[in-house]
Each structure stands twice: as structure tokens, then as C-alpha cells.
C-alpha positions in Angstrom: 0.0 -0.1 0.0 1.3 3.5 -0.8 1.1 5.6 2.5 1.4 8.9 0.7 -2.0 8.0 -1.4 -3.6 6.6 1.7 -3.0 9.8 3.8 -3.3 12.2 0.8 0.2 13.6 1.5 3.2 14.0 -0.4 5.8 11.2 -0.3 8.8 13.4 0.6 6.8 14.5 3.7 6.3 10.7 4.8 10.0 10.2 3.9 11.4 13.1 6.0 9.1 11.9 8.9 10.5 8.4 9.0 14.1 9.8 8.7 13.3 12.1 11.7 11.8 8.9 13.7 15.0 7.0 12.8 13.5 4.6 10.7 16.3 3.1 8.5 16.1 3.7 4.8 16.3 0.9 2.2 19.4 0.8 0.5 19.4 1.7 -3.3 19.8 -2.0 -4.3 16.8 -2.9 -2.0 14.8 -0.3 -3.5 15.5 -1.4 -7.2 14.9 -5.0 -6.2 11.6 -4.2 -4.5 10.4 -2.0 -7.5 11.2 -4.7 -10.0 9.2 -7.2 -8.1 6.3 -4.9 -7.9 6.3 -4.6 -11.7 6.8 -8.3 -12.6 4.2 -10.2 -14.7 0.7 -8.6 -15.1 1.6 -5.4 -13.2 4.4 -4.5 -15.8 3.4 -2.3 -18.6 5.3 -4.6 -21.0 3.7 -7.8 -19.9 2.4 -9.5 -23.2 0.4 -12.3 -21.5 0.8 -15.6 -19.6 2.4 -17.4 -22.4 5.4 -16.6 -24.8 7.9 -18.0 -27.0 11.7 -18.0 -26.8 14.4 -19.4 -29.0 16.6 -22.2 -27.7 19.7 -23.4 -29.4 17.9 -24.4 -32.7 14.2 -24.3 -31.7 11.2 -22.4 -30.3 10.2 -23.2 -26.9 6.9 -22.0 -24.9 7.4 -20.3 -21.8 4.4 -19.6 -19.2 4.0 -17.3 -16.2 4.4 -19.1 -13.3 6.4 -17.1 -10.7 5.7 -19.5 -7.9 7.5 -22.3 -9.8 10.8 -23.3 -8.4 12.6 -23.2 -12.0 11.0 -19.8 -13.0 13.3 -17.2 -14.3 13.9 -13.8 -12.7 10.7 -12.6 -14.9 8.6 -15.6 -13.6 8.5 -17.8 -16.6 9.1 -21.5 -16.7 9.5 -23.7 -19.8 6.0 -25.0 -20.6 7.1 -28.5 -21.3 8.8 -28.9 -17.8 5.6 -27.6 -16.2 3.5 -29.9 -18.2 5.5 -32.9 -17.4 5.5 -32.0 -13.7 1.8 -31.4 -13.3 1.1 -34.9 -15.1 3.5 -36.6 -13.0 2.8 -34.9 -9.7 6.5 -34.3 -8.9 9.5 -32.1 -10.1 11.6 -33.2 -12.8 14.6 -34.9 -11.0 18.0 -33.1 -10.8 20.2 -33.7 -13.7 17.3 -34.9 -15.7 15.7 -33.2 -18.9 12.1 -33.3 -20.5 12.7 -34.5 -24.1 10.3 -33.7 -26.8 10.0 -37.2 -28.7 9.0 -35.9 -32.0 11.8 -33.2 -32.0 9.3 -30.4 -32.0 10.2 -28.1 -29.2 7.0 -26.3 -29.2 4.6 -29.4 -29.2 4.1 -29.8 -25.5 1.4 -32.5 -25.5 2.1 -35.1 -22.7 2.5 -37.9 -25.1 5.4 -36.1 -26.7 7.2 -35.5 -23.4 9.5 -37.9 -21.8 11.9 -37.3 -18.8 15.2 -38.7 -18.9 18.7 -38.6 -17.5 21.0 -35.9 -18.9 23.4 -38.5 -20.5 20.5 -40.3 -22.1 19.0 -37.2 -23.5 22.5 -36.3 -25.1 22.6 -40.0 -26.5 19.2 -39.6 -28.0 20.0 -36.3 -29.7 23.2 -37.8 -31.0 21.4 -40.8 -32.5 18.9 -38.3 -34.0 21.7 -36.2 -35.5 23.3 -39.4 -36.8 20.1 -40.5 -38.6 19.5 -37.1 -40.0 23.1 -37.2 -41.5 22.6 -40.7 -43.0 19.3 -39.5 -44.4 20.9 -36.5 -45.9 23.7 -38.5 -47.5 21.1 -40.7 -49.0 19.1 -37.9 -50.4 22.4 -36.4 -51.8 23.1 -39.7 -53.6 19.5 -39.8 -55.1 19.8 -36.2 -56.4 23.1 -36.8 -57.8 21.7 -39.9 -59.7 18.8 -37.7 -60.9 21.2 -34.8 -61.8 23.2 -37.4 -63.9 20.3 -38.8 -65.7 19.0 -35.2 -66.7 22.4 -34.4 -68.1 22.4 -37.6 -70.1 18.8 -36.9 -71.4 19.7 -33.4 -72.2 22.9 -34.3 -74.0 20.8 -36.9 -76.1 18.5 -34.2 -76.9 21.1 -31.9 -78.2 22.7 -34.4 -80.5 19.2 -34.6 -82.4 18.9 -32.4 -85.2 15.3 -31.0 -85.1 15.6 -29.7 -88.8 16.0 -33.4 -90.2 
């Protein structure tokens, strides 16, 4: 509650009265921290809603506003996939574990697409996925090279045909 508004007097009058009464003043750091906390979430003029996106290394993740969550950032947002998994399982993600998106789509936070796993298993799953993608790319390159060769052969055959004869 803002005392100056409640009493309908200027804030400096209250400030001087408190100093005169020997009440310790907040440090600048404490004042800034308190002001920041008051303007978090919906109280902040720049707050755009309870849900927003952010970019991870290569993917887009959803964040949701849950300032009471133990993994919330300083603005009160937590990764939605972590929150969804924890709500469904009734417990926090164990320390050192990750919530993995099975289909590789980081914005797909349906429960059936989420799986909690150890950090080492998560790394292995992603390394295996990258290896499979690389192998698929190599196969596709070979297919495209074969198609290109075939098209070049057909083109050279067509150029040897004299259309005037």
C-alpha cells in the first residue's frame, strides 16, 4: 500500500518524517529490487501475457508465467514442457534430468510427446537423431546426384538430335 496516497500527502513529507523518527532507509539496491518485483508479470506495462515463446539453440520453446515455480526465471516464466510434465506426474523433474520432446518439435508440449530422462540419455538420443539425419541427408544427396546425371544424359541426347531433319 502506498502510504502517501492513503493519507493524501506527499511522499517526501512521509520520507522526512520516517528519517526524523529514526526509521532506517532501504539501500538503493533493495529499493530497485523491490520496485522490480512490484512490476513483474501483469503489473508490468510491457507484460504481453501468460504465455510467450523464446528461442533455444535451434528451436522455439514455449514459456508460461508461473512465478511461484521453483524453476521460474527472474521474470517468473518457466518452460511449458517442464511444467506440463511435472503437473502430469505430480513431482518435479529430478535434478540432472531433462524433459525431451519425442518428435523433435520443441513447441509441441502435448504430454504424449514428453519424456523425462537423464542428461546422458538425452544427449545420446539427440546424438542418435543427428546421426540418423546425417545418414538420411547422405542418401538424399546420392539420389539427387543420380537424378542430375540422368537429366544431363537426357539433355545431351536431345542436343545431338537435329530438329531440322
